[in-house]
VOGU-3710 file (C-alpha; in Angstrom, 3 decimals, decimal comma):
1> mtdmnnntsf> 178,820/65,281/139,041  176,607/68,317/138,492  178,835/69,556/135,669  178,708/66,117/134,063  174,909/66,071/134,220  174,767/69,573/132,761  177,093/68,564/129,937  174,991/65,471/129,250  171,792/67,531/129,151  173,410/70,049/126,819
11> mrwdtitrrq> 174,617/67,282/124,504  171,118/65,777/124,386  169,575/69,165/123,616  172,186/69,854/120,949  171,484/66,449/119,398  167,744/67,131/119,296  168,160/70,567/117,720  170,528/69,230/115,067  168,979/65,839/114,319  165,284/66,435/115,053
21> psalllaaql> 164,564/70,129/114,377  161,120/69,139/113,118  160,275/67,729/116,546  160,821/71,136/118,161  158,643/72,876/115,606  155,865/70,297/115,935  155,972/70,494/119,738  155,883/74,303/119,677  152,868/74,351/117,371  150,993/71,851/119,532
31> vslalyvavd> 151,820/73,915/122,618  150,481/77,008/120,867  147,130/75,239/120,453  147,004/74,725/124,213  147,936/78,377/124,728  145,005/79,535/122,594  142,720/77,726/125,033  144,574/78,805/128,178  144,696/82,536/127,405  141,260/82,858/125,811
41> gvpggqvllg> 139,711/85,945/127,374  142,686/86,538/129,671  144,033/90,135/129,768  147,383/90,289/128,018  146,836/86,904/126,456  147,258/88,231/122,927  150,693/89,566/123,849  151,737/86,109/125,030  150,368/84,523/121,871  152,165/87,091/119,735
51> tfgmlilllv> 155,455/86,435/121,504  155,053/82,682/121,148  154,138/83,197/117,503  157,469/84,922/116,952  159,207/81,912/118,501  157,418/79,601/116,079  158,437/81,921/113,250  162,094/81,458/114,234  161,614/77,697/114,504  160,226/77,620/110,965
61> vwvvihspai> 163,387/79,358/109,765  165,466/76,925/111,846  163,766/73,972/110,164  164,357/75,508/106,728  168,063/75,811/107,571  168,173/72,048/108,146  166,284/71,304/104,925  167,359/71,493/101,253  165,539/74,842/100,918  167,507/78,070/100,400
71> nwiawmiagi> 168,207/79,605/103,810  168,468/83,273/102,890  164,972/83,281/101,387  163,487/82,177/104,712  165,540/84,766/106,618  164,473/87,504/104,205  160,778/86,653/104,498  160,999/86,422/108,293  162,820/89,768/108,487  160,178/91,512/106,386
81> ivllllfswl> 157,437/89,982/108,541  159,018/91,323/111,725  159,388/94,795/110,206  155,789/94,853/108,985  154,515/93,722/112,387  156,607/96,374/114,113  155,465/99,184/111,826  151,835/98,069/111,983  152,049/98,339/115,776  153,875/101,684/115,767
91> lfnpallvwa> 151,746/103,287/113,051  148,457/101,591/114,003  148,152/100,485/110,382  145,993/97,353/109,921  146,977/97,104/106,233  150,574/96,355/107,204  149,347/93,617/109,514  147,477/92,001/106,619  150,616/92,018/104,462  152,603/90,535/107,356
101> tlleavlyfy> 149,984/87,800/107,665  150,252/87,070/103,945  154,040/86,743/104,216  153,641/84,460/107,235  151,587/82,159/105,029  154,353/82,286/102,390  157,001/81,420/104,994  154,971/78,510/106,349  154,438/77,129/102,854  158,124/77,582/102,089
111> gagglitymm> 159,016/75,692/105,261  156,552/72,939/104,349  158,101/72,700/100,884  161,567/72,391/102,410  160,444/69,583/104,712  158,697/67,740/101,877  161,867/67,960/99,772  163,845/66,680/102,747  161,515/63,714/103,320  161,289/62,816/99,638
121> gdehvtiddl> 165,085/62,744/99,399  165,528/60,105/102,110  165,887/56,462/101,138  165,197/55,266/104,678  162,651/56,549/107,179  164,244/58,190/110,208  162,728/59,463/113,434  163,058/63,018/112,151  161,115/62,033/109,020  158,187/61,058/111,234
131> faagatftll> 158,359/64,347/113,113  158,763/66,164/109,798  155,574/64,535/108,489  153,621/65,935/111,436  155,353/69,322/111,297  154,660/69,643/107,569  150,961/69,005/108,141  150,809/71,733/110,787  152,809/74,129/108,607  150,315/73,671/105,788
141> awgfaylylv> 147,404/74,110/108,204  148,873/77,300/109,657  149,714/78,624/106,195  146,174/78,225/104,886  144,747/79,676/108,122  146,794/82,829/107,494  145,550/82,909/103,903  141,980/82,692/105,196  142,632/85,698/107,433  143,989/87,658/104,469
151> cqawspgaft> 140,997/86,649/102,360  138,662/87,796/105,128  140,490/91,141/105,416  140,346/91,806/101,678  136,871/90,344/101,190  134,716/90,933/104,303  132,118/88,238/104,799  134,177/85,661/102,923  133,574/83,179/105,758  130,603/82,767/108,053
161> ytthsqepls> 129,307/80,442/110,736  126,428/78,201/109,788  124,387/79,540/112,727  125,832/83,024/113,252  125,882/86,333/111,432  128,771/87,403/109,232  131,225/88,481/111,905  135,017/88,443/111,408  136,472/85,112/112,450  139,478/84,843/114,747
171> fvemlslsft> 142,732/83,078/113,875  141,868/80,053/115,996  138,571/79,700/114,144  140,368/79,936/110,820  142,891/77,368/112,046  140,069/75,014/112,949  138,653/75,425/109,446  142,116/74,822/108,003  142,678/71,583/109,925  139,238/70,386/108,868
181> nlsatglsdi> 139,885/70,966/105,176  143,463/69,713/105,179  142,462/66,471/106,876  139,306/66,235/104,706  137,134/65,411/107,724  134,413/67,864/106,684  133,318/68,677/110,229  133,685/72,458/110,225  130,814/74,795/111,120  132,449/77,588/109,075
191> vpttspsrvl> 131,352/78,061/105,483  133,112/79,946/102,652  130,637/82,341/101,044  132,604/84,050/98,266  134,466/82,792/95,212  137,987/83,559/96,580  137,278/81,813/99,885  135,784/78,774/98,141  138,819/78,514/95,861  141,151/78,643/98,881
201> vmleqfagva> 139,171/75,877/100,580  139,333/73,722/97,455  143,079/74,297/97,129  143,630/73,232/100,720  141,514/70,120/100,271  143,555/69,239/97,203  146,813/69,903/99,104  145,709/67,665/101,964  144,807/64,760/99,691  148,022/65,175/97,679
211> yiavvvsrli> 150,152/65,329/100,836  148,728/62,073/102,174  148,790/60,342/98,782  152,353/61,316/97,858  154,398/62,075/100,978  152,777/60,080/103,778  152,191/57,023/101,577  155,853/57,102/100,525  157,008/57,138/104,150  154,689/54,226/104,921
221> gltisrqqdk> 156,009/52,337/101,890  159,628/52,878/102,936  158,828/51,723/106,473  157,154/48,534/105,226  160,023/47,880/102,812  162,562/48,286/105,610  160,663/45,858/107,850  160,488/43,303/105,017  164,224/43,638/104,412  164,862/42,992/108,093
231> gis> 162,634/39,930/107,956  164,493/38,536/104,948  167,896/39,121/106,513
//
């Protein structure tokens, strides 16, 4: 009986990883948000976040594998990121860390592009399409957050709090700014102060509006059309 239960659990897990890879990525990214809160100020917390970040990196590649995107490009970018992170740690070279961050943004955007291509190619909305819609939003948010970090590294003072001095912002603060701009809620207390940072913010706002107008609206339209077809039949 135990073996049968184990086999059933394995089959369910295998089904999820093959049919809903986007669900795993979305869940991992939401868990990472909780981790940022849980380990804030805790000794060794950054190590845990870094390890979990590597897991998310692998999940992004896993999602790309299940999308129409070219697999080897994702593997190549991820491999270079790992090498840059390793050498930046061994050589204590912050410049390598900035380049790794830039490539992380590229990988996240590439993964988002793969998921968008996947969703736009479907004629019927599936459960994985719904998870993919959420995962794509988070991929875009993470990607722009990494770009903000790069912009801050190359242009100190590019972002500032409305009530604080020009101190370097953390990744979680950049991620908060990214979610605000991508969702167009306009509730952030972080302000871009240089031309490059303002351009990045505008590009993300445009990407957020375009994503909702093109991708999300198409999924909603397909869902409504499917319900109407069921009603007619």
